[in-house]
C-alpha positions in Angstrom: -31.8 15.5 14.5 -28.6 13.6 13.3 -28.7 11.0 10.6 -27.8 7.3 11.7 -24.8 6.3 10.0 -24.8 3.6 7.6 -22.4 0.9 7.5 -20.6 0.2 4.2 -18.2 -2.2 3.2 -15.5 -2.2 0.3 -14.5 -5.2 -2.0 -11.5 -5.4 -4.2 -12.4 -5.6 -7.8 -9.7 -6.0 -10.2 -7.6 -3.3 -8.5 -10.6 -0.8 -7.7 -12.6 -1.0 -4.7 -16.4 -1.1 -4.8 -18.6 -0.3 -2.1 -21.5 -2.2 -0.5 -24.4 -1.8 2.1 -27.0 -4.4 3.6 -30.3 -4.3 1.8 -32.1 -2.8 4.7 -30.4 0.4 4.6 -30.7 0.7 0.9 -34.3 0.2 1.4 -34.6 2.8 4.1 -32.4 5.8 2.9 -34.0 8.5 0.7 -31.1 9.7 -0.5 -29.6 8.9 -4.0 -27.8 5.9 -2.6 -25.9 5.1 -5.9 -24.2 8.4 -6.2 -23.4 8.1 -2.6 -21.8 4.6 -2.9 -20.1 5.8 -5.9 -18.7 8.5 -3.9 -18.0 6.1 -1.0 -15.9 4.0 -3.5 -13.8 7.0 -5.2 -13.1 8.1 -1.5 -11.8 4.7 -0.5 -9.8 4.2 -3.5 -7.9 7.4 -3.1 -7.3 7.0 0.6 -6.0 3.3 0.2 -3.6 4.7 -2.7 -2.3 7.3 -0.3 -2.1 4.9 2.7 -0.2 2.4 0.6 2.3 5.2 -0.6 2.8 6.1 3.0 3.4 2.6 3.9 5.9 2.2 1.3 7.6 5.5 2.2 7.8 3.9 5.9 9.1 0.6 4.3 11.7 2.5 2.7 13.2 3.8 6.0 13.0 0.3 7.3 14.9 -1.2 4.4 17.7 1.2 4.5 17.7 0.8 8.1 17.3 4.1 8.9 15.3 5.4 12.1 11.7 6.1 11.3 10.4 9.5 12.3 7.3 9.1 14.6 5.5 11.9 12.4 5.6 9.5 9.2 3.4 7.2 11.4 1.3 10.1 12.4 0.6 11.2 8.6 -0.4 7.4 7.9 -3.0 7.9 11.1 -3.9 11.1 9.7 -4.8 9.7 6.4 -6.9 7.0 8.2 -8.9 9.7 9.9 -9.6 11.8 6.8 -11.0 8.3 5.4 -13.4 8.2 8.4 -14.2 11.7 8.3 -15.0 12.0 4.5 -17.3 8.9 4.6 -19.2 10.4 8.1 -19.7 13.4 5.6 -21.8 11.1 3.4 -23.5 9.2 6.7 -21.5 6.3 6.3 -19.2 4.3 8.1 -17.1 1.5 7.7 -18.3 -2.1 8.9 -14.9 -3.3 10.5 -12.4 -0.8 9.6 -9.5 -2.7 11.2 -10.3 -5.6 9.2 -10.6 -3.6 5.8 -7.4 -2.0 6.4 -5.5 -5.2 7.6 -6.9 -6.6 4.4 -6.3 -3.7 1.6 -3.1 -2.7 2.9 -1.8 -5.9 4.1 -0.5 -4.8 7.5 -0.9 -6.5 11.1 -3.9 -5.0 13.2 -1.7 -4.4 16.1 0.5 -2.0 14.3 -2.5 -0.3 12.6 -4.0 0.1 16.5 -0.8 1.9 17.2 -1.2 4.1 14.4 -4.4 4.9 15.1 -3.7 5.5 18.8 -0.7 8.1 18.0 -2.9 10.0 15.7 -5.9 10.0 18.2 -4.1 11.3 21.1 -1.7 13.8 19.1 -4.2 16.2 17.2 -1.3 17.8 15.2 1.7 16.8 13.7 3.9 19.8 14.7 3.4 18.5 18.2 5.8 15.9 17.3 9.3 16.7 17.9 11.1 16.0 14.4 13.8 14.0 15.9 11.7 11.4 17.5 11.9 8.3 16.1 9.0 5.3 16.4 11.3 2.8 18.0 10.6 5.4 20.9 6.9 5.3 20.4 6.1 1.8 19.5 6.2 -0.1 22.7 4.2 2.3 24.9 2.3 4.4 22.2 -0.6 5.5 24.1 1.4 6.6 27.1 3.9 8.4 24.9 1.4 10.0 22.8 -0.2 11.2 25.9 3.2 12.7 26.9 3.5 14.3 23.5 -0.1 15.7 23.7 0.9 17.3 27.1 3.8 18.9 25.8 6.3 16.4 27.6 9.1 15.1 25.2 9.7 11.6 25.7 13.1 10.5 26.1 
């Protein structure tokens, strides 16, 4: 039988994130919850750093007014997927992932949704043509991502 995932939250404390769960979850678990919470905080801290670095890389394209490769957006989405995966291995899931990422990355929710849609529909970065820029994908992200997944090159 698969364990039920426990909701976890993260709060920034002096540029380091701490993890929190509700009291009922704490009382009902038989695992070493202190160790799990330390691991969760470490995972979240590391992934937020990676995401911020990727967002800075994306911002640099915009600052230079260069076309933004869709693959860069996919890479950010992949880091988010890895965060979720790593926490799931600890039987945890973020309570309100969009709210957390919007707050901790200082980005808009709608944009995050598009990043995640692209990554959800396109499982492998190599499926995205190197020349395809994000401007061609941002408006109809789901439609374009489905085309890429089906081997249709968006124009």
